[in-house]
C-alpha positions in Angstrom: 154.0 115.0 152.0 154.5 113.4 155.4 152.4 114.9 158.1 153.6 113.7 161.8 151.9 115.2 164.9 153.1 114.7 168.5 151.3 114.5 171.8 152.4 114.4 175.0 149.8 111.9 177.2 151.4 113.1 181.2 154.9 113.1 180.1 156.8 112.9 183.0 159.8 115.3 181.1 162.2 117.1 182.5 161.4 120.7 182.1 158.5 121.6 179.7 156.1 122.5 182.3 155.0 125.6 183.8 154.5 124.0 186.5 157.9 122.7 188.5 158.7 120.1 190.7 161.7 120.0 192.8 162.3 116.1 191.8 161.0 113.7 188.6 159.4 111.7 191.6 157.1 114.8 192.6 156.4 115.2 188.8 155.6 111.7 188.0 153.3 111.5 191.2 151.7 114.5 190.0 150.8 113.3 186.6 150.1 110.0 187.9 147.5 110.8 190.6 144.0 108.8 189.8 142.2 112.2 189.7 143.8 113.9 187.4 144.8 111.0 185.0 140.6 110.4 185.4 139.8 113.5 184.0 142.6 113.9 181.5 141.1 110.8 179.9 137.4 112.4 179.5 139.2 115.4 177.8 141.5 112.9 175.8 138.3 110.7 174.5 135.5 113.4 174.0 137.5 116.1 173.0 141.0 115.5 171.2 140.2 112.3 170.0 136.9 112.8 167.5 138.6 115.5 165.7 141.6 113.6 164.7 139.2 110.5 163.3 137.6 113.1 161.6 139.7 114.7 159.7 138.9 115.2 156.0 142.5 114.5 155.0 143.5 111.7 156.8 146.7 111.3 155.8 148.4 111.6 159.2 150.6 110.4 161.8 149.9 110.8 165.4 152.8 109.8 168.3 151.7 109.8 172.0 154.6 110.3 174.3 153.8 108.6 177.5 156.7 107.9 180.5 158.2 104.5 180.8 156.7 104.3 184.1 153.1 105.2 183.1 150.5 102.7 185.0 150.1 99.5 182.9 146.3 99.5 183.4 146.0 103.4 182.3 148.6 102.3 179.3 145.6 99.9 178.3 142.9 102.4 178.3 145.0 104.5 175.9 144.9 101.4 173.6 141.8 101.1 173.3 140.6 104.4 172.8 142.6 104.6 170.1 142.0 101.3 168.6 140.1 102.6 166.0 142.6 105.8 165.1 145.1 103.9 162.4 147.2 107.2 162.5 147.9 106.9 166.4 150.9 105.2 167.8 152.0 104.9 171.2 156.0 105.7 172.2 157.5 105.2 176.1 159.9 107.2 177.4 162.2 107.4 180.1 162.0 110.8 182.1 164.1 113.0 179.6 164.8 116.7 178.8 161.7 117.3 177.2 163.0 119.3 173.8 166.1 116.2 173.4 163.3 113.7 173.3 160.5 115.5 171.6 163.1 116.2 168.7 164.5 112.8 168.8 161.0 111.1 168.3 159.9 113.3 165.5 163.2 112.9 163.4 162.8 109.2 163.8 159.3 109.5 162.4 160.3 110.6 159.1 160.1 107.9 156.5 162.1 110.0 153.8 164.5 112.3 155.4 165.9 113.9 152.4 162.1 115.1 151.9 160.3 118.3 154.0 157.8 117.3 156.4 155.1 118.6 158.6 154.7 118.6 162.1 152.6 119.8 164.5 152.1 119.7 168.0 148.3 118.2 169.7 147.5 118.2 173.5 145.4 116.1 175.2 142.4 118.4 176.1 142.6 120.1 173.0 140.9 119.9 169.3 141.3 121.2 166.3 139.1 121.8 163.0 138.1 118.7 161.0 139.8 120.1 158.3 142.7 121.1 159.6 145.4 119.0 158.5 143.7 119.7 155.0 144.4 123.5 155.2 147.5 122.3 156.6 148.8 120.7 153.5 147.6 123.6 151.1 149.3 126.1 153.2 152.6 124.5 153.1 152.2 124.1 149.3 151.8 128.0 149.3 154.9 128.5 151.8 156.9 125.8 150.2 159.0 128.6 147.9 160.3 130.0 151.5 162.5 126.8 152.5 164.8 128.0 149.6 166.0 130.2 152.0 164.6 129.0 155.3 164.8 125.6 157.1 161.2 126.1 158.4 158.1 127.7 158.0 155.4 128.0 160.7 151.6 128.2 159.4 149.4 129.5 162.3 145.2 129.7 163.0 145.0 131.7 165.4 141.0 132.0 166.0 139.3 129.3 167.8 137.6 128.8 170.9 138.5 128.4 175.0 136.0 125.7 176.5 135.4 123.9 179.8 134.1 120.3 179.4 132.0 118.7 182.3 128.8 116.8 182.9 126.5 120.0 182.4 128.1 120.5 178.9 130.3 122.5 177.1 130.9 126.3 178.3 132.9 128.5 175.5 134.0 131.5 174.6 135.7 132.6 170.8 139.4 133.3 171.4 142.1 135.1 169.3 145.7 134.1 170.3 148.4 134.1 167.6 150.7 130.5 167.7 148.9 129.1 170.1 149.7 125.2 170.1 146.3 124.0 168.8 146.1 124.3 165.1 149.6 125.7 164.9 152.2 123.5 162.4 155.3 123.7 160.8 156.9 123.0 157.3 161.0 121.8 157.8 163.1 121.4 155.2 164.5 118.2 154.2 167.5 116.9 156.0 167.1 119.7 158.9 166.9 118.0 162.4 164.6 121.2 163.7 161.3 119.8 164.9 158.0 122.0 166.3 159.2 121.0 169.1 162.6 123.4 169.0 160.8 126.4 169.9 158.3 127.8 172.0 155.0 128.3 170.7 154.5 132.1 171.5 158.3 132.7 170.1 158.4 131.0 166.7 158.0 134.2 164.8 161.3 135.3 165.8 163.0 132.5 164.2 161.4 131.8 160.8 158.8 133.5 158.5 155.6 132.7 159.3 152.3 132.9 157.9 149.0 133.6 159.8 145.4 132.7 158.7 142.3 133.9 160.2 139.1 131.1 159.1 137.1 131.3 162.2 137.1 127.9 164.2 140.0 126.3 163.9 140.8 125.0 167.5 139.5 124.1 170.8 141.5 125.2 173.8 140.7 123.2 177.0 140.2 125.1 180.2 140.4 122.1 182.9 141.6 121.8 186.8 144.7 119.8 185.3 145.6 122.2 182.5 149.7 122.7 183.2 148.9 126.3 181.6 146.1 127.2 183.7 147.5 126.3 186.8 150.3 129.1 186.1 148.1 132.0 185.5 144.4 133.4 187.0 143.5 134.8 183.4 140.7 132.0 182.2 138.1 133.8 179.7 134.7 134.4 180.9 132.8 131.3 179.3 129.0 130.7 178.5 127.0 127.5 178.3 126.5 126.4 174.7 123.0 126.3 173.4 121.6 123.2 171.4 122.5 125.4 168.3 125.7 126.2 168.9 126.6 123.3 170.0 125.6 121.5 167.0 128.0 124.2 165.6 130.7 121.9 167.7 129.5 118.8 166.4 130.1 120.4 163.1 133.4 121.6 163.3 135.6 120.1 165.7 133.3 116.4 166.0 133.0 117.1 169.6 129.8 115.8 170.9 127.8 117.6 174.0 125.7 114.8 174.7 129.1 112.5 174.5 130.5 114.9 176.8 127.8 114.9 179.2 127.5 111.5 179.7 131.4 110.8 180.1 132.0 113.4 182.5 128.5 112.2 184.5 130.3 108.8 185.2 131.2 108.1 188.3 
């Protein structure tokens, strides 16, 4: 079964942000600010990409959506980062309504539209467990009979971590959060054009049957200065610096290397 992930990398969508701007030009200026993009790239390199490279089931695709005005030197940097991740492609779009453009991109990516497919969202500052795709595919086998009476079925892994990354390493805390963006997937019936981007992630249980799993350590939610949802709230969790054993556990579960985090975030 085809598995498709989608990642917005500073894409200037019309809507879809918790921090809004009056004009699209203001949003583009905010998203493409050099200091902001530097942080996003460091997180993408050290947090988001390693877990994708290490997936125990490598049979998935990832569409990285950028704006058509994305600065060329940053596009080259992005291309270099994913050069060793053949599952990933870059897709550029002009500013459009988020739900409309993401739905179009995902449906165009379906190889056989007669068959069901699996989809997941992926934020550029988050990570999923290295067996996420494997578990998603296994869950789909269990949930497939539900497609008889439903167009879509969601699969949620609700336990993970919130973490901050920087020159000192990783600070984190365990987190229980159902229907979070990371470690959330959707099974979509053949000939159905709904996508995982049709629904606000926390509202998914209103619209379809869901299966929720309590496996520990299935995602990492990045906490940082340019996190859209973080800027919309002041309720950050209390984080504790990881010790060496916990760093080893993060490496084993998410392929996140604390020494690499320190190196990248210490660079001038």
